[in-house]
N, C-alpha and C positions, 0 to 999 in steps of 0.2 A: 474186652471187646479186642479181638485180635485183628490188628492191624499191619503186620508185618508183611504184606501182599502188596501194600500200597506204599510208594513210592513218592507221590507227590506230598509234600509236608504240608499247604493246606487244605488237601482233603480229607485228611487222616487227620487234623484238628474239629477239620467238621464234623467227622463221621464218628469221633469220639466225645464231641461236646453232645450230638443227641443221641446216643449210647447214654451220656450221662444224665439227660435228662429224663430219658424215659426210665431207669433203673428205679428202682423201688427204695424210697429213704432209709438211709444207714439206721439202725436202732442205736440211741443211746448210751453211752460209756457206762457203764455199770457204779455205783458208788461204791467208792473203795476199794479203784481202781486208780493207782497210780499213773497217772502221764509222765512224758519221758523228763520232763522238767522241774515236779516234785515227786521222781523216785527218789530212796535214800540214798547218797552219795557214800563210796566207800572213801576211807580215809589214806588206805594203803594195802592196794591188792596180795596176799600174800601168795607167794609160788605155789600152785598145781593146786590150790586151794578153789571152792565153789566161790564168787565174789558176794552170792546173797541168797 
């Protein structure tokens, strides 16, 4: 939802909440897709190389 034009913070918050309620539920994360904290960590990043 684009609320850039609304300056009142409370009004914008209310509209966003309504939009969030109306929105269809998001799909579950596919199995095997790691979230941020579960991703493999890199011990030392080599300069100029891809990290993962």
